[in-house]
N, C-alpha and C positions, 0 to 999 in steps of 0.2 A: 447556744450560748453557755461558755463555762462560767463558773462562779467567780466573782471578782472579789477576792479576799483582802485586797488592798484598801478598799473603799469602806467607810463605815456602814454605808447602806448595801454595800455588795452589788450584785448585779440587779437591775430593777425592771420591773413590769409595769406598764401603765395601760389601763383600760379608759376608753373614752378620750384617747389621746388625739382625735381629730376634732375634738370640740374646742370652744374657745379658750377655756381654762386649761384644758389637757394640753393643747398646743404650747401654752406659756410654761407649764409645768415640765414638759418634756425639753423645750429649748433651755430652761434653767438648768435641768439635770445634765443634759449634754454640755452645756457651757461649763459646768463644774467638773467635767471629765468623767461623769459616770457612765457606765455602760447600760444603755436603755433598749428595752425591747417594746413594742406595744402590740395591743390586740385590736383587730378591726376587721370587720366583715368585707371591706373592700380595700384590697391591697392596692390596686391601681390608684385610687383616690388619695390613699396615705402616701404613696411614693410622690404623687404630684405635690403634696404639701411639703416634702422635705428635699425636693430637687434643688440643685443649686448651692448646698450647704457646703461645698469644698471650701477649704481643705478639712473641715470638721464632718467627720461621718454622721450620716443620720442614724435614726434608730433602726433596730432590726424589726422586720415587720412579721407578725405571726397572725395568720388569718383563721378566725373563729367567730361563732356566733353563740352568745351567752344563752339564747333561748333554745339552743340545741346542744344538749350535753355531750352528744357523740363527737361534736367538732372541738371539744376541749381537751382532747387526750393528752397532748405534749405541750400545752400552752403554758404551764408553770415550770416546765424543765429548766434547771440550772439558774433559777431567780431565787434571790434572797429576800427582796422588798417588792411588795405589790402596792401600787397606789391604784385605788378603784374609783374611777369617775363615771364609768359608762351608765347611760340612762337613755329614756326615749327623747328624742328631740322632735317636737311637734312642727308641722309645715307652717310657713309664714302666714298662710291663709286660714289655718286650722282653728275653728271656733272652739271657745271653752277649753283652752289649752290645758288646764289642770284636771279635767276630767276625760282626757283622751284615753281610749281603752289600752292602748299598748303600753301604757305606763306600768301596769302591773306585771305582764310577761317579760318585759325588758328589764325593769328595774327591780321588782321583787323577785320574781322566779329566775331571772337571770342571775341574780347575785347568789341566790341560794345555789344554784347550778355551779357557780364559779367556786363558792366556798367549799362545795363538796370535792371540787377538784383540788383546791388548795390543800385540804386536810391531809391527803397522803403524800403531799410534795415536800421539798425541803424550803419552803418559803417561810421566813422567821418573823416578819412582821407585815401586817395589813392595815393600811390607812385608807379610810373611805371618806371622801368629800360629798357630803350629804347636804341638806337644805333646811332652814329653818322651817319650812312647809311641814317638815315632820313633827313638829310641835303644835302646829294649827295656827291660824290667825289670831285666836283668841289669846294665845300665850303672850303675844306682843301688844295686847291692847289693854293693859291693866292699869294704865296711868303711871307706870314705871317701867324701866327696861327689864324684861324677862331674862331669867338666867338658867343654867342647866338644872335646876331644882324643880322646874316647872314639869308637871305631868304631861307627856305628850297626848295631844287629842287633835290629830290631823282632821282637817275638814275637807279635804279633795282626795280624789284617787291617787293624785301626784304625790300628796303628803303621807297617805297610807302607804303607798309602795315605797317610799324613802324611808319610812319608819320600819317597814318589814325587812327591807335591805340592811339597815342599821343592826337590827337584831341578828340577823344571819352572821354578820361580820363580828360582833360581840360575843355571840355564842360560840363561834369558832375559837375566839381567843380564850373563853372560859373553859372549854372543854379540852383544848390541846395545849395551853399554857403559852400560846403565841402572844406576841406584842400586836393586839389589835386596837384601834382607836378610830374614834369618828369625829369628824369636823363638820359642824352645820354652818353653811354659808348663807347670808342674806342676800339682798340685791348686789350683784358684781357689776363693778363698772371698770373702765380702763380697757375696754374691748374694741377700740377704734369706733367704728359706726355701728357696731352691734350692741345690743342691750337696751333696757328701758331708758337709762339716763340719756343715751346717745339719740334714742328715738324721740324722747321729749325734746332735747335741745333742737333737733332737726325740725319738730313741729313748730316750736316757737319761732325758730328762723324762717319758715315758710308761711307764718301767720296763721298756722291750723290750730294753735293751742290758744284757748279763750283766756281772757283776763281772769285769773283764777281767784277764788274767794279766799278771804284771809282767814283760813283755818289752819290753826297750829296743831297740826298732826306730827306724829314723831315715826320716822322710818330709819332703819339701820342699813348700812351698805358697808361694802369692802372692795378695795381695788384689787384687780386680778393679781398684781405682782405681791401684795400682802397676803393674800389667800394661798398663793403658792409657797411663799416664804413660811407661813403658819404651817402647812402640811409637812414641809421638809423639816421643820423645827420639831414637830411631834415625832416624826419617824426617827429622828436622832436621839430622842429621850426614852428609854425603856419604861421609865416610870409612869408614862402615860398610858400603859396597857390598861384596857378596860374603861377608859375615859371617853366621855363625850364632851366636846368644847364647841362653844359659840365663837365665831370669829368675825369681829367687825372692826371699823376703823376708830372706833371709840367715841364717834359722833352721833347726832340723830338730826334728821332733815326733815322739814315740812315740805309738800308740795308746792306752797306758796314761795318759800324760800328758793326752791329749785327754779320756779318760774321767774322770779326776780332776778336771780344771779344769771340765768340765761340771757334776759334781755340786757342786763348790764354789760355781760361779756360780749354781746352782739353789737353793742354801742346804741341800743335803742331805749326811749324813755319807758319808764314804767307807768302804765295807765292809771288814772286816778280812780277809774270806776272798774267794777268787777261784776262778773256774771253771777246773779243769785244761784244758790244752790238748788232751789226748786226747779229752776230752768235747766240746769244741768241734770236732774233727776229725770226730768221730762224726756230730755235728748237721749239720756242712757236707757230708758225704758223703751224707746223707739229703735234704739240700736240693738237691744236685746231681743226685741221682736223680729228685726230684720234678719239677726243672726240665726234665729230659730228657723226662719222661713226659707233663707238661702243657704244655710251651713257654711257661710263664710264669715271670716271675722270682721267685726265691725270697728271702726275708730273708737267708739265709746259704747260701754254696756254697763248695767247696773253692777256686775261684778267688778269691772274696770274701775268704776267711779267709787265703790267702796274701797278699793286698793288706793286710790288717789287721795281720798278723804280721811281714811283710816289710820289706824297705828299699826307699825311692824317694828316694834321697839325692843332691841336684844342688847345684852351686855357680854363682853369678852373679858370681863375681870377676872374670871378663873383662869383663862390662859395667860394674862398678865401676871397674875399671882404665882401660878405654877412654873412657868417658863420664861417670864420676863418679856412676853410678847408686846410689841407696840408697833401698830401700823405706821408707815412712812407716808401714805398718801392720803389726801382727804378730797371732797369735791370742790373745795375752796380753789384749788389748782387745777382739777380735772375739767371743770366746766369751761373756763377761758381756753384750754387748750382745745377742747372739742369745738368751740366756737370758731378759734383761728383755723382748725382743720376744715371746717364747713365754709368758712369765707375762702380758703384757697382753693377748694373745690369748684365753689361758685364762680371765682375769678377765672379759673381754667376753662370753664365751660363757656365763657363769655367771648 
């Protein structure tokens, strides 16, 4: 790929392009007329994703494995801007997903390998899409939304791998003078039937989600389209070099609110009774034991219950202040859309 000097971002490389967020980013960049290449371990799977895109061409596909430095030889050639999203994706049935051993070699070591290849290349800017897990759950459980000033204290292997990857990216920027920046994403929605929110709405629709206790916890989220817009916005502003930004839709959501809104969108009454929290803890304890014995993911575990009842509250005020970022989507509109989509799927199956 030759460099595209006519576009502000030039020629673009995207890692993690076959993931849910990566696909949306690639689609947005192609739709805006950018020249895009992607890095993937499976070129066949990538070609399948972008078949039928005529008359618009799909991305150039470059095959490499971030865990294998020898495969990265020419992956950065002709590239001006790198959007780095690649990380380990656990299997649907994998237990304890935040402690899955491959997080470290893929996310932490893989990013270090990639930055070593970026250093002698002509790439001018690197934007890394990370996770609030790099800060640790305690950062978002302080009774107020956490911001970028919180000292990272990741409490999972996933979070530690993300933080190590962030440091590799930012160190590249410091030592070479490149525009390197990090965006930390919370729970992402707008992924169709994928993602935690969609799974919850489907569980409520199927009657598998119990009448939830009235616990006013606070959780941040972001629509995938807004996450993509924020990444492109940061890439277009050189003054963001060296910065870390939290990206949210500006709202906070409780699990109880999500449960009630799902029922309302499905046209169902909200039960007057709730499951007592001690009963949920008992069920979660049984699920945790079952997960350890079977090595398969269970519907409810103590870790999962902690996330459903705890806070993960973050603020994107810095991104708004520095670049004027404002999310365009919220879960108030997303949950009804998910419910309608589920209803259409149900009607089609009858």
